[in-house]
Structure formats: structure tokens, C-alpha cells
C-alpha positions as CSV (number, residue, x, y, z in Angstrom):
1,M,0.0,0.0,0.0
2,D,1.6,3.3,-1.0
3,A,1.8,6.2,1.4
4,M,-1.0,8.2,-0.1
5,K,-3.5,5.3,0.3
6,L,-2.3,4.7,3.9
7,R,-2.9,8.4,4.8
8,L,-6.3,8.3,3.2
9,L,-7.2,5.2,5.2
10,I,-6.0,6.8,8.5
11,L,-8.0,10.0,7.7
12,L,-11.2,8.0,7.0
13,T,-10.7,5.9,10.2
14,V,-10.3,9.1,12.3
15,L,-13.3,10.8,10.7
16,T,-15.5,7.7,11.2
17,G,-14.5,7.6,14.9
18,I,-15.5,11.2,15.4
19,H,-18.8,10.6,13.6
20,L,-19.6,7.6,15.7
21,S,-18.9,9.4,19.0
22,D,-22.1,11.4,19.1
23,S,-24.4,10.0,21.7
24,R,-27.7,11.5,20.3
25,C,-28.2,8.5,18.1
26,A,-26.5,5.1,18.1
27,F,-24.3,6.0,15.1
28,G,-23.8,9.7,15.6
29,C,-26.1,11.1,13.0
30,D,-26.9,14.8,12.8
31,C,-30.6,14.7,12.2
32,L,-33.4,17.2,12.8
33,G,-36.2,15.5,14.7
34,P,-39.8,16.6,14.3
35,S,-41.2,19.7,15.9
36,L,-42.9,19.1,19.3
37,K,-46.3,19.6,17.8
38,Q,-45.6,17.0,15.0
39,A,-44.0,14.5,17.5
40,R,-46.9,14.9,19.9
41,H,-49.4,14.2,17.0
42,D,-47.5,11.3,15.5
43,A,-46.5,9.4,18.6
44,N,-48.8,6.6,19.7
45,S,-47.2,6.7,23.2
46,I,-45.4,9.5,25.1
47,F,-44.0,8.7,28.6
48,S,-41.1,9.3,30.9
49,G,-39.3,6.4,32.5
50,T,-36.1,4.9,33.6
51,V,-34.4,2.1,31.5
52,K,-34.6,-1.1,33.6
53,S,-33.1,-3.4,31.0
54,I,-31.7,-3.5,27.5
55,E,-31.5,-6.8,25.5
56,W,-30.6,-7.6,22.0
57,L,-33.3,-9.8,20.4
58,P,-32.3,-13.3,19.5
59,G,-30.2,-13.6,16.4
60,A,-29.2,-9.9,16.6
61,S,-25.6,-8.7,16.7
62,Q,-24.9,-5.5,18.4
63,R,-24.7,-2.5,16.0
64,L,-25.1,-4.4,12.8
65,V,-27.7,-3.6,10.1
66,G,-31.0,-5.4,11.1
67,S,-30.1,-5.6,14.8
68,T,-32.9,-4.9,17.2
69,E,-32.7,-4.2,20.9
70,R,-35.6,-4.4,23.4
71,V,-35.7,-1.7,26.1
72,T,-37.8,-2.1,29.2
73,F,-38.8,1.1,31.1
74,S,-40.1,1.7,34.5
75,V,-42.7,4.4,33.7
76,S,-43.0,7.5,35.9
77,R,-45.3,9.8,33.9
78,I,-47.6,9.4,30.9
79,W,-48.9,11.9,28.4
80,K,-50.2,9.6,25.7
81,G,-50.9,5.9,25.4
82,S,-51.2,3.0,27.8
83,K,-51.2,3.7,31.6
84,L,-49.0,0.7,32.4
85,V,-46.2,1.1,34.9
86,E,-43.7,-0.8,32.7
87,R,-43.3,-0.3,28.9
88,V,-41.2,-2.1,26.3
89,V,-40.0,-0.4,23.1
90,T,-37.7,-1.7,20.4
91,T,-35.2,0.2,18.4
92,T,-33.6,-1.2,15.2
93,F,-30.5,-0.3,13.3
94,N,-31.3,-0.2,9.6
95,T,-29.5,2.9,8.4
96,T,-27.6,5.8,10.0
97,C,-29.6,7.2,12.9
98,S,-32.4,4.7,12.8
99,M,-31.7,3.5,16.3
100,Y,-31.9,5.5,19.5
101,D,-28.9,4.8,21.8
102,F,-30.5,4.1,25.3
103,S,-28.5,3.6,28.4
104,Q,-29.2,1.5,31.5
105,N,-30.6,3.3,34.5
106,K,-31.0,6.7,32.7
107,E,-34.4,8.5,32.6
108,Y,-35.9,9.5,29.2
109,L,-38.9,11.3,27.7
110,V,-39.9,8.7,25.1
111,Y,-41.9,9.4,21.9
112,A,-42.8,5.9,20.6
113,N,-44.7,4.8,17.5
114,G,-46.6,1.6,16.7
115,T,-49.2,-0.4,18.5
116,E,-49.3,-0.6,22.3
117,K,-47.8,-4.1,22.2
118,D,-45.2,-3.3,19.6
119,L,-43.8,0.2,20.3
120,S,-40.6,1.4,18.6
121,V,-38.3,4.4,18.8
122,R,-36.3,5.9,16.0
123,G,-33.0,7.8,16.5
124,C,-34.3,11.0,15.0
125,S,-37.4,11.2,17.2
126,R,-37.9,13.7,20.0
127,T,-36.9,11.0,22.5
128,I,-34.4,12.6,24.9
129,L,-32.8,12.3,28.3
130,L,-35.4,13.6,30.8
131,K,-32.9,16.1,32.3
132,D,-32.6,17.7,28.8
133,A,-36.4,17.7,28.1
134,G,-37.4,21.0,29.7
135,E,-39.0,22.5,26.6
136,D,-41.0,19.4,25.9
137,L,-42.1,18.9,29.5
138,K,-43.3,22.5,29.8
139,A,-45.4,22.1,26.6
140,L,-46.7,18.7,27.5
141,G,-47.8,19.6,31.0
142,P,-47.8,17.5,34.1
143,G,-48.9,14.2,32.6
144,E,-50.4,11.4,34.7
145,P,-48.9,8.7,36.9
146,P,-49.0,5.2,35.6
147,A,-51.5,2.5,36.9
148,T,-50.0,-0.2,39.0
149,L,-50.4,-2.8,36.3
150,K,-47.4,-4.4,34.6
151,R,-47.1,-4.6,30.9
152,Q,-49.1,-7.3,29.1
């Protein structure tokens, strides 16, 4: 490999590392999510909760195209959707920024789409760490506490 190709390979590796270090989405995309009004309208479920567990679905390999993780939340407040105290969402890596990068024991404001039994979150949704969700929380209002029922 000549020196020019080696330099180009090193440059691409460094740039890729920088691109992947963004924690907003699993693969560091720079996307503009929907407006609050649009997200509120489009979401089937809006809730805040703490991540209890994260598991890769059988046959999935972490961070490869087609991989899906299942994220279980302990719900604290609800603005839209089921009143269950525990919710499960999936997030799937298909293309850049299609997967939201959740972390264990962190609290989020979640905008999920799909049916109540099959909710999913995309990377470029308004889903955000709860500590950073001041604008959304102000607009959404106080929400409601969940019921004491577990997920179905």
C-alpha cells in the first residue's frame, strides 16, 4: 500500500471515529427531529421512564444492520398511550440514525410509535434524556402517573 492510500485510510478511520462518538443517536447522525407539535401528534405513546433493561433480540448482533434491541422502562409519567407502569420499546439499526442509543438506569422522555404491544423508537425522534427535556415537559404539562399494572 503506497503512502497516499495509507494516509487516506487513516484519515477515514479518524473521521469515522469522530462521527460515531455522538451520543444523540447510536451512530452519531446529525438529524433534525420533528417539531414538538408534530411529534406529539405522530407518537402513539409519550411517557417518561427509567431504563430497567436492554437486551438484543435473539439472532441480533450489536450495532449491525438489522439488529434490534428491546428496552424495558419503569414508567414515571404518561402523556399519551397506555397507563402501564412498565413499557417495552424496540429500536432497530437499519441505516444511519435509525436506532436510539438508550443507556441502562437513565431516565428518558420517550416518543414511541406503533401499537401498544409493539412500540418502537427511531433515532431521530424527540426522545431525549429527561434532564434535557425542559422545553417538551413545559409544553406537555404534568402528565399522569401510571397505573399499578405491569405490561401485558
